C-alpha positions, 0 to 999 in steps of 0.5 A: 296479249295486248298491253291492257290484258298484261296490265290487268293480269299484273294488277290481279297478281299484285292484289293477290300478293298484297293479300298474301302479305297481309295474311303473313303479317297478321300471323307474325304479329297477331300476338303482339300487344300493339296489334291486339290493342288496335285490331282485336274485336274485344280488347280494343273496345275499351279504347274505342269507347274512349276515343268516341267520347273524345270525338264527341267532346271535340264536336261540341268544341267545334260547334262553339267555335263555329257559332263564334265565327272562327271558321268563317275564313277557312280557305284551303286555296294556295296563296298566290305569291309574287316573284319578289316574295318567293325570292325572299322566302327562298333566300331565307330558307337558304340562310336557315339551312346554312345556319342549321348545317353549320351547327356543331353537334357538340351542343348538349342535347339537354341544353336544346331541350331546356325550356323556361319555367313560363313555357312549362306552366303552359304545357299540359302534355308529356311526350314519350319518346319510345314505346316498345311493341310489347307494352300494353296500353292498359299498363301505361294508362294505369301508370299515368292515372296514378297522377292527379290531373291525368286526362288521356293517353295518345299513342301513334301507329308503330314504325316498322323501321324502328322495330315497331316502336311507337310514340306517345303523349300523356295529356293532363287537364289544364292547371296540372303541375306538369313539372311534378308529373315529368319528375314522377314518370321520367325514367319509369319502368314497365317490364324492364323498359325505361321510359324517357319523357320530354315536354311536348312542344307544338310543332311549327305548321307544315304545309304542302300542296295538292295538284291543280286538278283539285281546283277544277270545277268538276273535281270540286263538286266531286270532292264536296259530295264525297266529303259530305258523305264521309262526314255523315258516315263518320258521324254515325260511327261516333253517334253524333247523328243522335245529338240535337245539332244532328252531326255535320248538318250544323254546317248547313246554317253557315253554308246558307250564309255563304250562299246568300252572299251575292259577292260569291260566284258559284266556284267560290260558294262550292269552295267555301262549303267544301273547306268547311267540311274538310275543316269539320273532318279535321277538327272532329274526326281527325281525318285529313281529306286530301291525304285520306289519312286518319289519326287517333289523337290530335297530337298524332294528327299534327305530327303526320298530317301537314296542312294541304292546300289546293294549287291554283289552276294554271293556264291550260296547256295542250295535251301534246307538244312537239320536241325539237325533233318534231316528235309529239311529246305527251303531257304527263297527267298520270301522276295526278290521276293516280293521286285522285284514284288513290285518295278516292279508293281509300275514302270509298273503302272508309265510307263503305265498309264491307258488309257481306262475306263476298265483299270482305274477301275482295279486300283480302278478308276472310270468310267465316263459313269457309274458315269453319268448314276448313276447321271441321275438315281438319277434325274428321278422321276416316277410320274405314270405308263408311266410318268417320270419326270426330277428332274432338270427341271420338264419336263415329259417323257413317259419312264425312258430312255428318261429322262436319254437321256434328262439329258445327252444332255440338262443338261450338266452344271450338268454333267461337275462337275461329269466329273471333280470329276471323273478326280479328283479321277482318278488322286489320284487313279493312284498315285503310292505313294498315301495314302489310308485308313480312318483317324480320324477327331479328332486331339487327335485320333491315325490314324487307317487303314493306308496304305502307297503306294501299298503293305504295311500292315494295322492296325487293330482296336479294336472291341469296336470301331465298330458302335459307330457313328465314321465316320472315323472308317471302320467297317471291316478291312483286316484280316491277312492271315490264319484267314479265313476272320474273322477280329475281334481280341480276347478280354480278359475277366476275364483272358480268351480270347473270341470272334473273331477268337478263338472258343473252342481252335481253330481258326474258319475258319483258315488255320493253326488252332492255338490252344488257349492254344498257346496264352499267357494270359499275351500277351500285343498285344491283347486289353483288354475288357473295360467292364472287371470286375476288382474287385467285392465284394458282400456285401449281400453274407453270411459270410463264417465260424462260427460267434457268434452273441450276441443279449443282 
């Protein structure tokens, strides 16, 4: 097999593994409140309707600001800095880091959080530091709505590394006495859990850059078409296409103004149009285009999405260059291609939701008909040759096929929960930001097998954890490329690496065949065998050397 065939098989294996991880994660968390609030086809409808109303309100605010000209100067190009300015900023950052590093931890946390009365009067949000996964959103809303001036509750996605706890923001209407609300809700209890609040303070604007490939003409045209289609799709989900301004088409008037400007060249007109659509996706739909990340509130968006700017195109560099030895050295462009591929895949999945059962199964979802057939097959009992009984009502039939048809037509009350769970799982499978992997049920264990999003890496487990009655441990993990499907890591015993991928000085089934001698024996990244002999003294062994024994 050549490298392309191996890579193709590995990608299929990795995709199947991710689907299995998703199924195990669903079974482990489908009864938890945060999972029900986010994905349940019935329980999540109330919150979805509330979110749609908020997006419609943000849309009206965006149109007003657009007509006032507040978005005329939107520009996501990286600002070119001179060498002097970059040196000044670097020295400033160093001084800030030094001062922050020298700060003593003896300073009381309460003193850091103290803010003036004038600042409190301007705040209309309270920050919930931690929301446990078993607390219902409905209970929180009931608690917050008891205070006059409550607007809405925003909750972030759960953090697997923090025991699936979430962050929250209680948003009040303008003019609400925020200090009185803080005193009422701080240290409040829901199911024996005490909530700790703080005044929400606006985070400083963070900025990052995307590779310069996003500044090329071909990529700009592609992003413009994709951002426009994405805006149209999200408008239809929220119902903005039925408004008088007809959703994102309101941007066309502003775009025509830019196109009629003779000072703008073609690339600048494309950038202006693209930047307007990116800003529209941010302000209305809370979608970060260059990160392919979607939030459910402005508070959560500001927390996890920095402002992404396009790097300025650099001078073109040849694809190959020569090293000192004269051998050609290829330019590393794989990372940029992977970033584009990851963003395009997530946006494409967000725009084109699977409609039929075949497309749903391709992304790891479940087929309704297949699940019903499995349920019917489990409830058929063969009594004798030519006699089959329905386990649900004990009725006899001459053939197995007749029993299955009977279950599908007469026991619809048992079929409905199956359809509901399939919709439940498919809602989770179609989420482009879903958490996959199996996590420990014990709060003292570190999460294993974590896979955030679509294209992130998975952690390897220690071999000694295999098959030890731990339901949250996956028996096989995704191997890194080049290890030939063997997933067990080498263990150190008596100072030597043994087992796993390493056998007689080479990697068994490896593409690269890395010799064992290339691994440092004191390498800390490999786990040690817990059964390793640490010290041993044989008390019955004969004593070495001459020894005089006196029998007197």
